[in-house]
C-alpha positions in Angstrom: -24.7 21.6 14.3 -21.7 20.2 12.4 -23.8 17.4 11.1 -26.5 19.8 9.9 -23.9 22.0 8.2 -22.4 19.0 6.4 -25.9 17.9 5.3 -26.7 21.3 3.9 -23.4 21.4 2.1 -23.9 17.9 0.7 -27.3 18.8 -0.6 -26.0 21.8 -2.4 -23.3 19.8 -4.0 -25.8 17.2 -5.1 -28.1 19.8 -6.6 -25.1 21.4 -8.4 -24.0 18.0 -9.8 -27.6 17.2 -10.9 -28.1 20.6 -12.6 -24.7 20.5 -14.4 -25.3 16.9 -15.5 -28.5 17.9 -17.2 -26.8 20.8 -19.0 -23.9 18.7 -20.1 -26.1 15.9 -21.3 -28.1 18.4 -23.5 -24.8 19.6 -25.0 -23.6 16.0 -25.5 -26.8 15.1 -27.4 -25.8 17.7 -30.0 -22.0 17.4 -29.9 -21.4 13.7 -29.5 -20.0 13.0 -33.0 -16.6 14.6 -32.6 -16.2 13.2 -29.1 -16.9 9.6 -30.3 -14.5 10.0 -33.2 -11.8 11.2 -30.9 -12.3 8.3 -28.5 -12.2 5.8 -31.4 -9.0 7.3 -32.7 -7.3 6.7 -29.4 -7.8 3.0 -30.2 -6.6 3.5 -33.7 -3.5 5.2 -32.4 -2.8 2.2 -30.0 -3.4 -0.2 -32.8 -0.9 1.6 -35.0 1.7 1.6 -32.2 1.2 -2.1 -31.7 1.6 -2.7 -35.5 4.9 -0.9 -35.7 6.3 -3.2 -32.9 6.1 -6.1 -35.4 8.5 -4.0 -37.7 10.9 -3.1 -34.9 14.5 -4.4 -35.2 16.7 -3.9 -32.2 20.2 -2.4 -32.7 22.8 -0.3 -31.1 21.5 2.8 -29.3 21.9 5.9 -31.5 24.2 8.7 -30.4 22.1 11.3 -28.5 23.0 14.6 -26.9 20.4 14.2 -24.2 21.9 10.8 -23.2 25.3 12.4 -22.9 24.1 15.2 -20.7 21.5 13.5 -18.5 22.5 10.7 -16.2 20.6 7.4 -16.8 18.0 6.7 -14.2 18.2 3.0 -14.7 15.5 0.3 -15.1 14.6 0.3 -11.4 13.8 4.1 -11.4 12.0 4.2 -14.7 8.7 4.5 -12.9 9.5 8.1 -12.0 8.5 9.5 -15.3 5.4 7.3 -15.5 4.4 8.5 -12.0 4.7 12.1 -13.0 2.7 11.5 -16.2 0.0 9.8 -14.3 -0.2 12.8 -12.0 -0.5 15.2 -15.0 -3.2 13.1 -16.6 -5.3 12.7 -13.5 -5.0 16.3 -12.5 -6.1 17.5 -15.9 -9.1 15.1 -16.0 -10.2 16.2 -12.5 -9.9 19.9 -13.5 -12.1 19.4 -16.6 -14.8 18.0 -14.4 -14.7 20.8 -11.8 -17.9 22.5 -13.3 -19.8 19.6 -11.7 -18.6 20.5 -8.2 -17.5 24.1 -8.0 -19.8 27.1 -8.3 -17.2 29.1 -10.3 -16.8 27.7 -13.8 -15.5 28.9 -17.1 -16.4 26.2 -19.7 -18.5 23.1 -20.4 -16.8 19.8 -19.8 -18.2 18.3 -23.1 -16.9 21.2 -25.1 -13.5 21.3 -23.5 -13.0 17.6 -24.2 -14.1 18.0 -27.9 -11.3 20.5 -28.2 -8.7 18.4 -26.4 -9.5 15.3 -28.4 -9.2 17.3 -31.6 -5.7 18.4 -30.6 -4.8 14.9 -29.6 -6.0 13.2 -32.8 -4.3 15.7 -35.1 -1.0 15.3 -33.2 -1.3 11.5 -33.1 -2.1 11.3 -36.8 1.2 13.1 -37.5 2.9 10.8 -35.0 1.7 7.6 -36.8 2.9 8.9 -40.2 6.3 9.7 -38.7 7.1 6.5 -36.8 5.9 4.4 -39.7 8.1 6.3 -42.1 11.4 5.4 -40.3 11.8 2.8 -37.6 14.6 3.6 -35.2 16.2 1.0 -32.7 14.4 1.6 -29.4 16.6 3.0 -26.6 14.4 1.5 -23.8 15.7 -1.5 -21.9 13.1 -3.9 -23.2 13.7 -2.8 -26.8 17.5 -3.4 -26.8 19.3 -6.4 -28.4 19.0 -9.5 -26.3 15.6 -8.6 -24.8 12.8 -11.1 -25.6 10.4 -8.2 -25.9 12.4 -6.3 -28.5 10.9 -8.4 -31.4 7.4 -9.6 -31.8 6.7 -12.9 -33.5 4.2 -12.7 -36.4 0.6 -12.6 -35.2 -1.2 -15.9 -35.2 -4.6 -14.3 -35.9 -6.3 -11.0 -36.4 -7.7 -10.9 -32.9 -4.1 -10.8 -31.5 -3.5 -7.6 -33.4 -6.8 -6.0 -32.7 -6.7 -6.6 -29.0 -3.2 -4.9 -28.8 -2.4 -6.9 -25.7 -3.6 -4.1 -23.5 -2.1 -2.9 -21.2 1.1 -4.9 -21.5 1.4 -4.2 -25.2 1.2 -0.5 -24.6 3.7 -0.4 -21.7 6.3 -2.6 -23.5 5.9 -1.3 -27.0 8.9 -0.6 -29.3 9.3 1.3 -32.5 6.8 4.1 -31.9 9.4 6.7 -31.2 9.1 10.0 -33.2 7.5 11.7 -31.5 6.7 11.1 -27.9 3.1 10.2 -27.1 3.6 11.1 -23.4 4.6 14.6 -24.5 1.6 15.0 -26.8 -0.7 14.4 -23.9 1.3 16.6 -21.5 1.6 19.6 -23.9 -2.0 19.4 -25.0 -3.1 19.4 -21.3 -0.8 22.3 -20.4 -1.7 24.4 -23.4 -5.4 23.9 -22.7 -5.0 24.9 -19.1 -2.9 27.9 -20.1 -5.9 29.2 -22.2 -8.9 28.2 -20.0 -7.4 27.9 -16.5 -7.7 30.7 -14.0 -4.8 30.4 -11.6 -1.5 31.9 -12.8 0.7 30.0 -10.4 -0.7 26.6 -11.7 -0.1 27.8 -15.2 3.6 28.5 -14.5 3.9 25.2 -12.5 2.3 23.3 -15.4 5.0 24.4 -17.8 7.7 23.6 -15.3 6.3 20.1 -14.9 6.2 19.7 -18.7 9.9 20.5 -18.8 10.6 18.1 -16.0 8.6 15.4 -17.8 10.7 15.9 -20.9 14.0 15.5 -19.0 12.7 12.4 -17.2 11.6 10.7 -20.4 15.1 11.1 -21.9 16.8 10.2 -18.6 14.7 7.0 -18.4 15.9 6.2 -22.0 12.3 5.7 -23.1 12.8 8.1 -26.0 15.6 9.8 -27.9 15.9 13.5 -27.4 14.7 14.2 -30.9 11.4 12.5 -30.0 10.8 15.0 -27.2 12.1 18.1 -29.2 9.9 17.3 -32.2 6.9 16.9 -29.9 7.4 20.4 -28.4 7.2 22.3 -31.6 4.8 20.0 -33.4 2.1 19.9 -30.7 2.3 23.7 -30.3 1.9 24.2 -34.0 -1.0 21.7 -34.2 -2.8 23.3 -31.4 -2.3 26.8 -32.9 -3.8 25.9 -36.3 -6.5 23.5 -35.1 -7.7 26.0 -32.5 -8.3 28.6 -35.2 -10.6 26.1 -37.0 -12.7 25.3 -34.0 -15.5 27.5 -32.6 -14.4 29.4 -29.5 -15.8 28.1 -26.2 -18.4 30.3 -24.5 -17.1 31.9 -21.3 -19.4 30.9 -18.5 -17.7 33.2 -16.0 -19.1 36.3 -17.8 -22.8 36.0 -16.8 -25.2 33.2 -16.0 -23.7 29.7 -15.6 -26.9 28.1 -17.0 -26.6 29.7 -20.4 -26.2 27.0 -23.1 -24.1 27.6 -26.2 -26.1 28.4 -29.3 -26.5 25.4 -31.6 -26.0 25.6 -35.3 -29.7 25.1 -36.0 -30.5 28.0 -33.7 -27.9 30.2 -35.4 -29.3 29.3 -38.9 -32.8 30.1 -37.7 -31.7 33.4 -36.2 -29.9 34.4 -39.4 -32.9 33.6 -41.5 -35.2 35.7 -39.3 -32.8 38.6 -39.6 -32.6 38.3 -43.4 -36.4 38.2 -43.6 -36.8 41.3 -41.5 -34.2 43.1 -43.6 -36.1 42.2 -46.8 -39.3 43.5 -45.4 -37.6 46.8 -44.6 -37.6 46.3 -40.8 -34.6 47.0 -38.8 -32.8 44.0 -37.2 -32.3 45.7 -33.9 -33.8 48.7 -32.1 -30.4 49.9 -31.1 -29.2 49.9 -34.7 -32.4 51.8 -35.7 -31.7 54.5 -33.1 -28.0 54.7 -34.1 -29.0 55.2 -37.8 -31.4 58.0 -36.9 -28.7 59.7 -34.8 -26.2 59.5 -37.6 -28.7 61.0 -40.1 -29.5 64.0 -37.8 -25.8 64.7 -37.3 -25.2 64.6 -41.0 -28.1 67.0 -41.6 -26.8 69.4 -39.0 -23.4 69.4 -40.7 -25.0 70.0 -44.1 -26.9 73.0 -42.7 -23.8 74.7 -41.3 -21.7 73.9 -44.3 -20.9 77.2 -46.4 -21.4 75.4 -49.7 -24.9 74.2 -48.6 -25.8 77.7 -47.4 -24.7 79.1 -50.8 -26.8 76.5 -52.6 -30.0 77.4 -50.6 -29.3 81.1 -51.3 -29.1 80.5 -55.0 -32.3 78.4 -55.0 -34.2 81.1 -53.2 -32.8 83.8 -55.5 -33.9 81.9 -58.6 -37.4 81.3 -57.2 -37.7 85.0 -56.4 -36.5 86.0 -59.9 -39.2 83.8 -61.4 
């Protein structure tokens, strides 16, 4: 019996995944441009971070209020902040793909990632402009004076720059400080779940984790406090303004889960049909037609019971009788 129950449950999950995949692929075929641009920009952002490392010049660590308050974790415990960030990243990715597994779903995975990548790209663009404007001496251990990784020798060829020495070049980068890339991802993920998530406890926990991540980044000496502070208000402002420019996601929880979002072509076709019917004198909607008739009847009743209207009809009848 247990095996039969598991087999039925597995078949339901497979059917659900298959159905959701077909729906998401249909959306992807129409909405792939922004997704592709967002993914390509992630490489551009990594390339820019690699490039600023060539400009980095190590020096004395700047005076920082966060460094004074928070105890230094040390090189051997620097993995703590990276472990927490990995947990945040993987948790968010899994949550965005839950429509493929769970029966209750509020959004389409393709559309939520278009939104997330838009937030990330706008924030990362501002970050690139900022850390190229002024290069600060890195506070991280491998960016300090005396470390062989603090300076990069001039590149021997173009391929050395374009390949960005992944992943070592990303982990041991220097110079890309203001503002924190880890906090960009963390805040974008938390804000997105705040809007589209459904569990209040997880929303509160997510903000607490974001605060903990901020403190751990400073305690690990991976960033100055200003890098984290600037990220907090910049990312929130970017999300606020970019979100207004994007089309709101359809809420799948309010109705059938198989309803696809209306494409731009369908919207244009629908608006043209409505204009054509209006020009021909036809009502766009039966409900609007009934509403207009009801309003006209009410206005006529008011006119009939209005004293001025009754006086007008009396005068007209009197004139006709006189003639």
